[in-house]
RODO-2510 file (C-alpha; in nm, 4 decimals, decimal comma):
residues 283
     n   res          X          Y          Z
     1     m     0,9201     2,2304    -0,6289
     2     d     1,0122     1,9379    -0,8812
     3     p     0,7744     1,6454    -0,8125
     4     c     1,0530     1,3992    -0,9254
     5     l     1,2785     1,5208    -0,6647
     6     d     1,1945     1,4249    -0,3039
     7     c     1,4342     1,5905    -0,0637
     8     r     1,4028     1,4870     0,3290
     9     g     1,5996     1,6785     0,5971
    10     e     1,8806     1,9550     0,5713
    11     v     2,0242     1,8059     0,2471
    12     s     2,3191     1,9824     0,0449
    13     a     2,1938     2,2584    -0,1769
    14     t     2,4661     2,1800    -0,4324
    15     m     2,3995     1,8109    -0,4479
    16     r     2,0108     1,8917    -0,4769
    17     l     2,0896     2,1215    -0,7733
    18     a     2,3132     1,8573    -0,9351
    19     v     2,0251     1,5980    -0,9085
    20     s     1,7774     1,8247    -1,0513
    21     e     2,0065     1,8742    -1,3598
    22     m     2,0457     1,5020    -1,3794
    23     i     1,6549     1,4612    -1,3930
    24     d     1,6270     1,7512    -1,6498
    25     e     1,8943     1,5784    -1,8723
    26     g     1,6932     1,2578    -1,8493
    27     l     1,9875     1,0592    -1,6870
    28     v     1,7616     0,9476    -1,3945
    29     r     1,3793     1,0184    -1,3785
    30     s     1,3203     1,0616    -1,0043
    31     c     1,5244     1,0822    -0,6957
    32     v     1,4782     1,0428    -0,3090
    33     y     1,7522     1,2487    -0,1283
    34     t     1,7839     1,2092     0,2299
    35     e     2,0067     1,3761     0,4929
    36     q     2,0228     1,0201     0,6773
    37     t     1,8965     0,6909     0,6333
    38     g     1,9735     0,3322     0,7244
    39     s     2,0489     0,1913     0,3899
    40     t     1,9793     0,3301     0,0411
    41     n     1,9227    -0,0172    -0,0711
    42     s     1,6779    -0,0849     0,1856
    43     d     1,5021     0,2270     0,0795
    44     a     1,4830     0,1321    -0,2826
    45     l     1,3673    -0,2382    -0,2036
    46     q     1,1014    -0,0771     0,0391
    47     s     0,9627     0,1248    -0,2374
    48     l     0,9059    -0,1914    -0,4229
    49     q     0,7033    -0,3423    -0,1417
    50     t     0,4943    -0,0356    -0,1321
    51     d     0,4685     0,0103    -0,5138
    52     a     0,5941     0,3656    -0,4715
    53     a     0,8336     0,3609    -0,7588
    54     a     0,6179     0,3832    -1,0750
    55     p     0,7751     0,2761    -1,3959
    56     s     0,7497     0,6260    -1,5149
    57     h     1,0002     0,7042    -1,2337
    58     l     1,2693     0,4771    -1,3310
    59     p     1,5593     0,4848    -1,3279
    60     r     1,5109     0,6189    -0,9740
    61     l     1,7837     0,7429    -0,7606
    62     y     1,8346     0,6947    -0,3648
    63     l     2,0901     0,9169    -0,2339
    64     t     2,2008     1,0097     0,1182
    65     d     2,4389     1,2195     0,2915
    66     r     2,4911     0,9558     0,5785
    67     q     2,4060     0,6077     0,5864
    68     t     2,3898     0,4308     0,9284
    69     s     2,3014     0,0677     0,8469
    70     g     2,4581     0,0039     0,4950
    71     r     2,4810    -0,3532     0,4080
    72     g     2,7741    -0,5256     0,2246
    73     r     2,8225    -0,8708     0,0878
    74     q     2,8639    -1,1677     0,3400
    75     g     2,6928    -0,9707     0,6186
    76     n     2,9441    -0,6778     0,6239
    77     q     2,8574    -0,3153     0,7397
    78     w     2,8980    -0,0199     0,5179
    79     h     2,8753     0,3066     0,7156
    80     s     2,9095     0,6442     0,5346
    81     s     2,9120     1,0296     0,6007
    82     n     2,9299     1,3144     0,3729
    83     d     3,2934     1,2233     0,3355
    84     s     3,1611     0,9459     0,0902
    85     l     2,9205     0,9034    -0,1929
    86     t     2,6400     0,6581    -0,1224
    87     f     2,3416     0,5977    -0,3453
    88     s     2,1278     0,3323    -0,4953
    89     l     1,9861     0,2967    -0,8514
    90     l     1,6410     0,1183    -0,9092
    91     c     1,6144     0,0180    -1,2459
    92     d     1,3925    -0,1802    -1,4947
    93     f     1,5815    -0,4983    -1,5841
    94     d     1,4837    -0,8348    -1,7093
    95     l     1,6295    -1,0800    -1,4758
    96     q     1,5576    -1,3732    -1,6763
    97     s     1,7836    -1,2408    -1,9762
    98     p     2,0816    -1,4569    -2,0595
    99     n     2,3286    -1,2145    -1,9274
   100     a     2,1673    -1,1274    -1,5968
   101     a     2,4488    -1,2963    -1,4215
   102     l     2,6834    -1,0247    -1,5332
   103     v     2,5113    -0,7181    -1,3792
   104     s     2,7833    -0,6970    -1,1160
   105     i     3,0512    -0,7257    -1,3767
   106     a     2,8926    -0,4429    -1,5760
   107     t     2,8446    -0,2221    -1,2759
   108     g     3,1928    -0,2545    -1,1666
   109     i     3,3099    -0,1441    -1,5055
   110     g     3,0662     0,1484    -1,5018
   111     v     3,1789     0,2586    -1,1524
   112     a     3,5478     0,2318    -1,2469
   113     q     3,5136     0,4253    -1,5769
   114     g     3,2919     0,7064    -1,3945
   115     i     3,5718     0,7479    -1,1212
   116     e     3,8531     0,7775    -1,3991
   117     h     3,6362     1,0296    -1,5651
   118     c     3,6615     1,2653    -1,2596
   119     c     4,0064     1,1578    -1,1258
   120     s     4,2294     1,1191    -1,4443
   121     p     4,4802     0,9475    -1,4805
   122     l     4,3783     0,7178    -1,1929
   123     r     4,3526     0,3619    -1,3073
   124     v     4,0789     0,1986    -1,1081
   125     m     4,1041    -0,1908    -1,0538
   126     l     3,8247    -0,4394    -0,9667
   127     k     3,8404    -0,7172    -0,7085
   128     w     3,5821    -0,9810    -0,7721
   129     p     3,3048    -1,0031    -0,6964
   130     n     3,2210    -0,6291    -0,5797
   131     d     3,5172    -0,4163    -0,4589
   132     i     3,6405    -0,1093    -0,6229
   133     c     4,0085    -0,0840    -0,5840
   134     a     4,3539     0,0996    -0,6578
   135     i     4,6984    -0,0627    -0,6293
   136     e     4,9437     0,0982    -0,4168
   137     t     5,3059     0,0372    -0,5516
   138     d     5,6701     0,0810    -0,4252
   139     r     5,9256     0,2993    -0,5792
   140     k     6,0293     0,0158    -0,8099
   141     g     5,6677    -0,0108    -0,9353
   142     q     5,6231    -0,3329    -0,7529
   143     i     5,2673    -0,3957    -0,6084
   144     r     5,2777    -0,3371    -0,2055
   145     q     4,9019    -0,3805    -0,1436
   146     l     4,5468    -0,3282    -0,2741
   147     r     4,3431    -0,0364    -0,1258
   148     k     3,9644    -0,0390    -0,1309
   149     l     3,8033     0,2573    -0,2789
   150     g     3,4517     0,1432    -0,2541
   151     g     3,1945    -0,1368    -0,3093
   152     i     2,8879    -0,2544    -0,4830
   153     l     2,5723    -0,4443    -0,3651
   154     i     2,3221    -0,5819    -0,6128
   155     e     1,9855    -0,6905    -0,4773
   156     t     1,6507    -0,7813    -0,6014
   157     s     1,3005    -0,8505    -0,4774
   158     a     1,0847    -1,1518    -0,5021
   159     s     0,7978    -0,9075    -0,5374
   160     a     0,9212    -0,7256    -0,8368
   161     a     1,0490    -0,9604    -1,0861
   162     n     1,1828    -0,7026    -1,3487
   163     r     1,3322    -0,4433    -1,0940
   164     l     1,7079    -0,4368    -0,9957
   165     v     1,8629    -0,2319    -0,7183
   166     i     2,2259    -0,1389    -0,7561
   167     g     2,4016    -0,0013    -0,4439
   168     i     2,7275     0,1912    -0,4594
   169     g     2,9631     0,3343    -0,2007
   170     i     3,2779     0,5267    -0,2749
   171     n     3,5151     0,6944    -0,0240
   172     v     3,5563     1,0406    -0,1517
   173     d     3,7398     1,2758     0,0921
   174     r     3,8208     1,0548     0,3708
   175     a     3,8547     0,6807     0,4052
   176     p     3,6714     0,4934     0,6878
   177     e     3,8406     0,3554     0,9766
   178     q     3,9232    -0,0132     0,9463
   179     l     4,0837    -0,3014     1,1302
   180     a     4,4554    -0,2774     1,1159
   181     d     4,5344    -0,6211     0,9547
   182     s     4,2632    -0,5507     0,6769
   183     q     4,3952    -0,7176     0,3624
   184     s     4,2650    -0,4098     0,1578
   185     p     4,2674    -0,1050     0,3591
   186     a     4,0449     0,1792     0,2572
   187     l     4,1606     0,4556     0,0480
   188     a     3,9768     0,7889    -0,0396
   189     l     3,9799     0,9354    -0,3936
   190     a     4,1059     1,2691    -0,2472
   191     d     4,4230     1,0762    -0,1185
   192     i     4,5007     0,9649    -0,4712
   193     a     4,3970     1,2746    -0,6623
   194     q     4,5655     1,5087    -0,4119
   195     r     4,2743     1,7426    -0,4367
   196     s     3,9088     1,7561    -0,3236
   197     v     3,6875     1,5532    -0,5538
   198     g     3,3335     1,6810    -0,6066
   199     r     3,0571     1,4345    -0,4951
   200     e     2,8271     1,5995    -0,7388
   201     e     3,0315     1,5473    -1,0350
   202     l     3,1228     1,1883    -0,9282
   203     l     2,7603     1,0976    -0,8715
   204     n     2,6761     1,2234    -1,2261
   205     a     2,9710     1,0388    -1,3904
   206     i     2,9210     0,7160    -1,2095
   207     t     2,5524     0,6976    -1,2770
   208     a     2,5767     0,7761    -1,6541
   209     s     2,8553     0,5052    -1,6772
   210     v     2,6641     0,2358    -1,4862
   211     l     2,3537     0,2835    -1,6696
   212     e     2,5491     0,2695    -2,0072
   213     s     2,7230    -0,0352    -1,9017
   214     i     2,4094    -0,2128    -1,8001
   215     s     2,2893    -0,1544    -2,1286
   216     d     2,6075    -0,2816    -2,3019
   217     l     2,4996    -0,6312    -2,1380
   218     q     2,3578    -0,7069    -2,5029
   219     i     2,7486    -0,7252    -2,5876
   220     p     2,9005    -0,9376    -2,3138
   221     e     3,2065    -1,0097    -2,4958
   222     r     3,3160    -0,6160    -2,4771
   223     l     3,2166    -0,6068    -2,1170
   224     m     3,4370    -0,9200    -2,0259
   225     g     3,7308    -0,7824    -2,2051
   226     q     3,7002    -0,4609    -1,9935
   227     y     3,6665    -0,6333    -1,6748
   228     r     3,9367    -0,8765    -1,7293
   229     s     4,1904    -0,5893    -1,8170
   230     r     4,0964    -0,4454    -1,4547
   231     c     4,0858    -0,7816    -1,2555
   232     v     4,3456    -0,7553    -0,9939
   233     l     4,3182    -1,1152    -0,8899
   234     t     4,4229    -1,2920    -1,2173
   235     g     4,7402    -1,4850    -1,1626
   236     r     4,7538    -1,4300    -0,7969
   237     a     4,7631    -1,6626    -0,5151
   238     i     4,4297    -1,6033    -0,3146
   239     s     4,2292    -1,7240    -0,0084
   240     l     3,8731    -1,7272    -0,0563
   241     r     3,5914    -1,7889     0,2101
   242     q     3,2739    -1,9732     0,0621
   243     n     3,0331    -2,0102     0,3325
   244     d     3,2208    -2,1793     0,6298
   245     q     3,4995    -2,3138     0,3913
   246     l     3,8265    -2,1397     0,3170
   247     v     3,9558    -2,2286    -0,0406
   248     e     4,3118    -2,1339    -0,1404
   249     g     4,4584    -2,1377    -0,4977
   250     v     4,5624    -1,9389    -0,8030
   251     c     4,3007    -1,7315    -0,9647
   252     r     4,2963    -1,8024    -1,3482
   253     g     4,0510    -1,5237    -1,4394
   254     i     3,6976    -1,4675    -1,4940
   255     s     3,4596    -1,6989    -1,6885
   256     d     3,2295    -1,5725    -1,9658
   257     e     2,9363    -1,6204    -1,7022
   258     g     3,1088    -1,4137    -1,4446
   259     s     3,2393    -1,6716    -1,2138
   260     l     3,5764    -1,6752    -1,0430
   261     l     3,8270    -1,9508    -1,2072
   262     l     4,0320    -2,0721    -0,9162
   263     e     4,2989    -2,3432    -0,9727
   264     c     4,3171    -2,5531    -0,6595
   265     n     4,4840    -2,8957    -0,6157
   266     g     4,5231    -2,9483    -0,9893
   267     q     4,1606    -2,8710    -1,0618
   268     t     3,9931    -2,5524    -1,1866
   269     l     3,6925    -2,4431    -0,9873
   270     e     3,4221    -2,1971    -1,1201
   271     l     3,3067    -2,0144    -0,8108
   272     r     2,9969    -1,7880    -0,8488
   273     s     3,0103    -1,6544    -0,4921
   274     g     3,2616    -1,6031    -0,2026
   275     q     3,4663    -1,3467    -0,0206
   276     v     3,8356    -1,3057    -0,1357
   277     q     4,0222    -1,2713     0,1986
   278     r     4,3807    -1,2624     0,1043
   279     v     4,5750    -1,1762    -0,2201
   280     r     4,9470    -1,2745    -0,2444
   281     f     5,1420    -1,0070    -0,4452
   282     s     5,5005    -1,1562    -0,4160
   283     g     5,6548    -1,4642    -0,3175
***
């Protein structure tokens, strides 16, 4: 048994083999793979509290077939089954580095490129701050709506100053049920690709791409250019909730520091956080 691969429960044999190969190739150094867990991000953060993740085991992958209490931004829930790909990466990272604020930007680019590697010619778009999306168009090529493929949650722990937890969830074979009036209804990769998409291949591609993108934070100009080319909000009228306040305006892009630039009542605001609730594509 590989001491770097900790499998708990009746986990998929094919995924177990795929993870073993990722460890052998040096893509990750260790993995905790569970049949079911509350949250892979919580598992990763807990390991920091107990000092279970030694530096020699990083980057460490936390992977599950079924997540029951996943967390999203703004208190949202993210439940998943084996129709999805749900995992977290625990990495060494200098949180005091000048470009630490761009980790979410880099992760979004990495996830998008990883998906495209497996689902060409799909073009993956990004909705600030953490949504992975695809655009649905009509026969004339006009945008009808935004469809959500997945999301990202970045977390840290005060007890581990140089550790970063990157949580990623992707709809693979089936999209989760959502409210009928959701602004960005969920969509599965299989719906776009019109074929089954292998979770194993997707995990490998996204992990490799995200880790490479994080390393590219030393060249932020290149990352920002890539992100801006995928930003679905630029030039759109949007509504954004920040705490208890609803702000409306036109998105003027993303700043070099990763903030959303929102033109509102003749002024341009730089917003570092918030939840985009509506995006207007016409009118």
